N, CA, C and O atoms as a DFTB+ gen file, in Angstrom:
360 C
 N C O
     1  1     -13.666     -54.803       6.033
     2  2     -14.314     -53.451       6.003
     3  2     -13.542     -52.736       4.725
     4  3     -12.336     -52.865       4.514
     5  1     -14.381     -52.021       3.975
     6  2     -13.880     -51.338       2.805
     7  2     -13.451     -49.944       3.238
     8  3     -13.797     -49.500       4.333
     9  1     -12.729     -49.276       2.419
    10  2     -12.420     -47.787       2.687
    11  2     -13.600     -46.928       2.484
    12  3     -13.593     -45.806       2.990
    13  1     -14.593     -47.325       1.812
    14  2     -15.629     -46.459       1.461
    15  2     -16.652     -46.486       2.780
    16  3     -17.576     -45.675       2.834
    17  1     -16.451     -47.385       3.757
    18  2     -17.305     -47.316       4.858
    19  2     -16.998     -46.210       5.863
    20  3     -17.784     -45.910       6.762
    21  1     -15.743     -45.580       5.660
    22  2     -15.440     -44.441       6.530
    23  2     -15.573     -43.086       5.661
    24  3     -15.189     -42.019       6.140
    25  1     -16.044     -43.153       4.569
    26  2     -16.277     -41.882       3.873
    27  2     -17.430     -41.189       4.242
    28  3     -18.526     -41.734       4.108
    29  1     -17.318     -39.930       4.739
    30  2     -18.459     -39.152       5.226
    31  2     -18.817     -38.074       4.121
    32  3     -18.822     -36.877       4.410
    33  1     -19.114     -38.523       2.865
    34  2     -19.495     -37.565       1.973
    35  2     -20.812     -36.992       2.048
    36  3     -21.056     -35.900       1.535
    37  1     -21.810     -37.777       2.758
    38  2     -23.099     -37.253       2.923
    39  2     -23.172     -36.136       4.082
    40  3     -24.008     -35.232       4.084
    41  1     -22.221     -36.315       5.032
    42  2     -22.178     -35.547       6.234
    43  2     -21.422     -34.190       5.768
    44  3     -21.768     -33.100       6.223
    45  1     -20.467     -34.314       4.920
    46  2     -19.831     -33.156       4.633
    47  2     -20.560     -32.340       3.554
    48  3     -20.330     -31.131       3.510
    49  1     -21.405     -32.883       2.693
    50  2     -22.224     -32.319       1.662
    51  2     -23.378     -31.461       2.371
    52  3     -23.797     -30.444       1.819
    53  1     -23.901     -31.905       3.649
    54  2     -24.756     -31.279       4.271
    55  2     -24.371     -29.918       4.738
    56  3     -25.242     -29.119       5.082
    57  1     -23.071     -29.610       4.766
    58  2     -22.615     -28.290       5.293
    59  2     -21.916     -27.624       4.207
    60  3     -21.335     -26.571       4.466
    61  1     -21.891     -28.120       2.960
    62  2     -21.081     -27.436       1.879
    63  2     -21.962     -26.234       1.391
    64  3     -23.176     -26.396       1.266
    65  1     -21.440     -25.175       1.148
    66  2     -22.206     -23.927       0.525
    67  2     -22.522     -24.294      -1.053
    68  3     -21.704     -24.764      -1.845
    69  1     -23.714     -24.013      -1.287
    70  2     -24.169     -24.181      -2.709
    71  2     -24.904     -22.982      -3.314
    72  3     -25.792     -22.405      -2.687
    73  1     -24.554     -22.649      -4.431
    74  2     -25.135     -21.373      -5.109
    75  2     -26.392     -21.905      -5.621
    76  3     -26.481     -23.028      -6.118
    77  1     -27.528     -20.949      -5.474
    78  2     -28.799     -21.255      -6.036
    79  2     -28.702     -21.203      -7.509
    80  3     -27.759     -20.588      -8.006
    81  1     -29.632     -21.818      -8.304
    82  2     -29.542     -21.975      -9.623
    83  2     -30.436     -20.831     -10.400
    84  3     -30.358     -20.579     -11.602
    85  1     -31.207     -20.264      -9.549
    86  2     -32.123     -19.110     -10.288
    87  2     -31.091     -17.868     -10.297
    88  3     -30.327     -17.602      -9.370
    89  1     -31.196     -17.212     -11.414
    90  2     -30.072     -16.131     -11.543
    91  2     -30.609     -14.860     -10.765
    92  3     -29.775     -14.045     -10.371
    93  1     -31.859     -14.660     -10.540
    94  2     -32.285     -13.420      -9.714
    95  2     -32.038     -13.714      -8.226
    96  3     -31.696     -12.837      -7.433
    97  1     -32.228     -14.967      -7.903
    98  2     -31.926     -15.287      -6.429
    99  2     -30.393     -15.296      -6.201
   100  3     -29.884     -14.960      -5.132
   101  1     -29.716     -15.694      -7.259
   102  2     -28.205     -15.712      -6.894
   103  2     -27.866     -14.260      -6.964
   104  3     -26.907     -13.941      -6.262
   105  1     -28.410     -13.347      -7.623
   106  2     -28.075     -11.972      -7.634
   107  2     -28.482     -11.319      -6.381
   108  3     -27.710     -10.511      -5.865
   109  1     -29.650     -11.594      -5.823
   110  2     -30.081     -11.066      -4.676
   111  2     -29.126     -11.532      -3.431
   112  3     -28.815     -10.770      -2.516
   113  1     -28.707     -12.892      -3.532
   114  2     -28.035     -13.148      -2.443
   115  2     -26.613     -12.512      -2.404
   116  3     -26.079     -12.212      -1.336
   117  1     -26.034     -12.324      -3.597
   118  2     -24.793     -11.732      -3.759
   119  2     -24.853     -10.282      -3.271
   120  3     -23.922      -9.792      -2.632
   121  1     -25.986      -9.593      -3.589
   122  2     -25.999      -8.154      -3.185
   123  2     -26.246      -8.178      -1.656
   124  3     -25.795      -7.260      -0.971
   125  1     -26.969      -9.229      -1.077
   126  2     -26.992      -9.254       0.386
   127  2     -25.825      -9.518       1.113
   128  3     -25.625      -9.084       2.247
   129  1     -24.925     -10.340       0.374
   130  2     -23.552     -10.560       0.926
   131  2     -22.689      -9.339       1.005
   132  3     -21.947      -9.078       1.952
   133  1     -22.868      -8.535      -0.186
   134  2     -22.036      -7.191      -0.244
   135  2     -22.539      -6.231       0.753
   136  3     -21.732      -5.516       1.347
   137  1     -23.884      -6.147       1.004
   138  2     -24.409      -5.234       2.065
   139  2     -24.039      -5.679       3.365
   140  3     -23.652      -4.816       4.153
   141  1     -24.087      -6.914       3.751
   142  2     -23.599      -7.377       4.958
   143  2     -22.153      -7.195       5.105
   144  3     -21.726      -6.962       6.236
   145  1     -21.346      -7.269       4.124
   146  2     -19.912      -6.951       4.149
   147  2     -19.635      -5.529       4.400
   148  3     -18.669      -5.198       5.086
   149  1     -20.471      -4.638       3.854
   150  2     -20.315      -3.235       3.919
   151  2     -20.641      -2.674       5.432
   152  3     -19.997      -1.807       6.024
   153  1     -21.852      -3.413       5.933
   154  2     -22.147      -3.086       7.313
   155  2     -21.172      -3.481       8.436
   156  3     -21.054      -2.809       9.461
   157  1     -20.436      -4.677       8.175
   158  2     -19.403      -4.924       8.908
   159  2     -18.246      -4.090       8.900
   160  3     -17.686      -3.791       9.955
   161  1     -17.858      -3.704       7.817
   162  2     -16.703      -2.819       7.717
   163  2     -17.048      -1.458       8.251
   164  3     -16.191      -0.778       8.815
   165  1     -18.305      -1.039       8.084
   166  2     -18.650       0.288       8.653
   167  2     -18.569       0.085      10.245
   168  3     -17.791       0.783      10.894
   169  1     -19.269      -0.744      10.781
   170  2     -19.163      -0.908      12.176
   171  2     -17.720      -1.229      12.683
   172  3     -17.411      -0.807      13.797
   173  1     -16.957      -1.828      12.068
   174  2     -15.534      -2.058      12.455
   175  2     -14.833      -0.701      12.505
   176  3     -14.233      -0.375      13.529
   177  1     -14.885       0.095      11.450
   178  2     -14.361       1.295      11.432
   179  2     -14.769       2.259      12.554
   180  3     -13.975       3.017      13.110
   181  1     -16.132       2.162      12.851
   182  2     -16.672       2.948      13.834
   183  2     -16.188       2.629      15.208
   184  3     -15.909       3.500      16.032
   185  1     -16.099       1.319      15.429
   186  2     -15.608       0.730      16.794
   187  2     -14.131       1.153      16.757
   188  3     -13.684       1.648      17.792
   189  1     -13.342       1.026      15.730
   190  2     -11.869       1.255      15.797
   191  2     -11.642       2.865      16.113
   192  3     -10.750       3.256      16.866
   193  1     -12.461       3.643      15.515
   194  2     -12.340       5.094      15.782
   195  2     -12.745       5.369      17.122
   196  3     -12.184       6.267      17.750
   197  1     -13.705       4.655      17.651
   198  2     -14.233       4.965      19.056
   199  2     -13.109       4.605      20.095
   200  3     -12.900       5.249      21.123
   201  1     -12.431       3.517      19.702
   202  2     -11.319       2.973      20.518
   203  2     -10.193       3.866      20.595
   204  3      -9.676       4.129      21.681
   205  1      -9.765       4.366      19.463
   206  2      -8.783       5.511      19.370
   207  2      -9.130       6.845      20.100
   208  3      -8.310       7.420      20.815
   209  1     -10.299       7.267      19.894
   210  2     -10.764       8.467      20.660
   211  2     -10.745       8.263      22.077
   212  3     -10.359       9.190      22.789
   213  1     -11.129       7.113      22.614
   214  2     -11.179       6.825      24.011
   215  2      -9.832       6.730      24.622
   216  3      -9.634       7.048      25.795
   217  1      -8.853       6.267      23.785
   218  2      -7.433       6.148      24.236
   219  2      -6.861       7.709      24.346
   220  3      -6.168       8.091      25.289
   221  1      -7.211       8.431      23.382
   222  2      -6.772       9.671      23.429
   223  2      -7.287      10.622      24.581
   224  3      -6.606      11.484      25.138
   225  1      -8.558      10.327      24.833
   226  2      -9.134      11.085      26.037
   227  2      -8.632      10.517      27.241
   228  3      -8.402      11.278      28.181
   229  1      -8.434       9.334      27.354
   230  2      -7.773       8.648      28.552
   231  2      -6.318       9.205      28.918
   232  3      -5.925       9.493      30.049
   233  1      -5.554       9.300      27.635
   234  2      -4.201       9.950      27.817
   235  2      -4.183      11.432      28.147
   236  3      -3.303      11.937      28.843
   237  1      -5.144      12.069      27.643
   238  2      -5.217      13.465      28.018
   239  2      -5.583      13.700      29.489
   240  3      -5.038      14.580      30.157
   241  1      -6.503      12.899      29.954
   242  2      -6.919      12.967      31.363
   243  2      -5.999      12.584      32.284
   244  3      -5.910      13.120      33.389
   245  1      -5.210      11.568      31.855
   246  2      -4.222      11.088      32.818
   247  2      -2.969      11.930      32.890
   248  3      -2.229      11.855      33.871
   249  1      -2.719      12.729      31.871
   250  2      -1.707      13.789      31.929
   251  2      -2.119      14.977      32.590
   252  3      -1.245      15.761      32.960
   253  1      -3.246      15.213      32.784
   254  2      -3.711      16.419      33.675
   255  2      -3.381      16.284      35.028
   256  3      -3.198      17.328      35.653
   257  1      -3.264      15.167      35.634
   258  2      -2.868      14.899      36.936
   259  2      -1.567      14.974      37.322
   260  3      -1.319      15.225      38.502
   261  1      -0.588      14.779      36.442
   262  2       0.839      14.782      36.602
   263  2       1.336      16.108      36.688
   264  3       0.864      16.945      35.918
   265  1       2.293      16.463      37.575
   266  2       3.044      17.637      37.508
   267  2       3.887      17.794      36.321
   268  3       4.476      16.822      35.849
   269  1       3.978      18.989      35.801
   270  2       4.786      19.279      34.551
   271  2       5.940      20.046      34.951
   272  3       5.770      21.005      35.705
   273  1       7.176      19.723      34.510
   274  2       8.390      20.464      34.820
   275  2       8.315      21.681      33.805
   276  3       8.218      21.487      32.593
   277  1       8.364      22.877      34.339
   278  2       8.057      24.052      33.533
   279  2       9.370      24.750      33.282
   280  3       9.414      25.496      32.303
   281  1      10.439      24.611      34.026
   282  2      11.658      25.338      33.864
   283  2      12.662      24.514      33.044
   284  3      13.745      25.025      32.757
   285  1      12.379      23.338      32.674
   286  2      13.218      22.568      31.673
   287  2      14.161      21.698      32.359
   288  3      14.859      20.970      31.652
   289  1      14.295      21.655      33.633
   290  2      15.254      20.962      34.394
   291  2      14.671      19.469      34.627
   292  3      13.496      19.196      34.870
   293  1      15.649      18.650      34.512
   294  2      15.413      17.283      34.812
   295  2      16.125      16.763      35.941
   296  3      17.352      16.855      35.979
   297  1      15.445      16.204      36.901
   298  2      15.956      15.699      38.241
   299  2      16.495      14.260      38.100
   300  3      15.847      13.388      37.521
   301  1      17.613      14.062      38.611
   302  2      18.044      12.735      38.672
   303  2      19.427      12.512      39.182
   304  3      20.178      13.465      39.388
   305  1      19.787      11.253      39.394
   306  2      21.086      10.938      40.063
   307  2      22.093      10.635      38.903
   308  3      21.683       9.970      37.952
   309  1      23.295      11.052      38.924
   310  2      24.158      10.885      37.868
   311  2      25.492      10.284      38.405
   312  3      25.902      10.625      39.515
   313  1      26.096       9.498      37.721
   314  2      27.463       8.852      38.244
   315  2      28.368       9.008      37.044
   316  3      27.969       8.722      35.915
   317  1      29.596       9.466      37.284
   318  2      30.679       9.438      36.253
   319  2      31.332       8.083      36.179
   320  3      31.799       7.481      37.147
   321  1      31.317       7.666      34.938
   322  2      31.945       6.280      34.634
   323  2      33.293       6.569      33.893
   324  3      33.375       7.460      33.047
   325  1      34.294       5.811      34.233
   326  2      35.549       6.124      33.651
   327  2      35.670       5.241      32.406
   328  3      34.940       4.256      32.301
   329  1      36.574       5.556      31.444
   330  2      36.616       4.723      30.220
   331  2      37.471       3.388      30.717
   332  3      38.435       3.472      31.477
   333  1      37.042       2.333      30.251
   334  2      37.757       1.059      30.521
   335  2      39.045       1.027      29.773
   336  3      39.055       1.303      28.574
   337  1      40.104       0.714      30.396
   338  2      41.283       0.551      29.792
   339  2      41.672      -0.954      29.243
   340  3      41.874      -1.866      30.045
   341  1      41.753      -1.128      27.979
   342  2      42.072      -2.341      27.375
   343  2      43.493      -2.530      27.292
   344  3      44.207      -1.605      26.908
   345  1      44.019      -3.768      27.653
   346  2      45.418      -3.893      27.318
   347  2      45.685      -4.030      25.908
   348  3      44.863      -4.526      25.137
   349  1      46.818      -3.601      25.552
   350  2      47.338      -3.857      24.030
   351  2      47.726      -5.261      23.860
   352  3      48.542      -5.778      24.623
   353  1      47.155      -5.931      22.850
   354  2      47.417      -7.340      22.691
   355  2      48.377      -7.499      21.320
   356  3      48.288      -8.513      20.629
   357  1      49.138      -6.605      21.046
   358  2      50.013      -6.685      19.843
   359  2      51.099      -7.443      19.961
   360  3      51.875      -7.562      19.013
């Protein structure tokens, strides 16, 4: 068996992108690609902005249910911790 018997150049060439030879068709496909790119960027920005807005609305609605401390006091348990005494090693 030779090394060329396992070479799949025909299979690979079937899926390789090729540019058309006609200049107007090449220009039209280039413009179509740019329009498609612009549409995808526009919708991705729109979806991103909608996600940020939904997150802000959710945060505002969830904060509305929680009680807010109005007098500035913070409740909690505290414990006094003494300084550790290290032995002098001189």
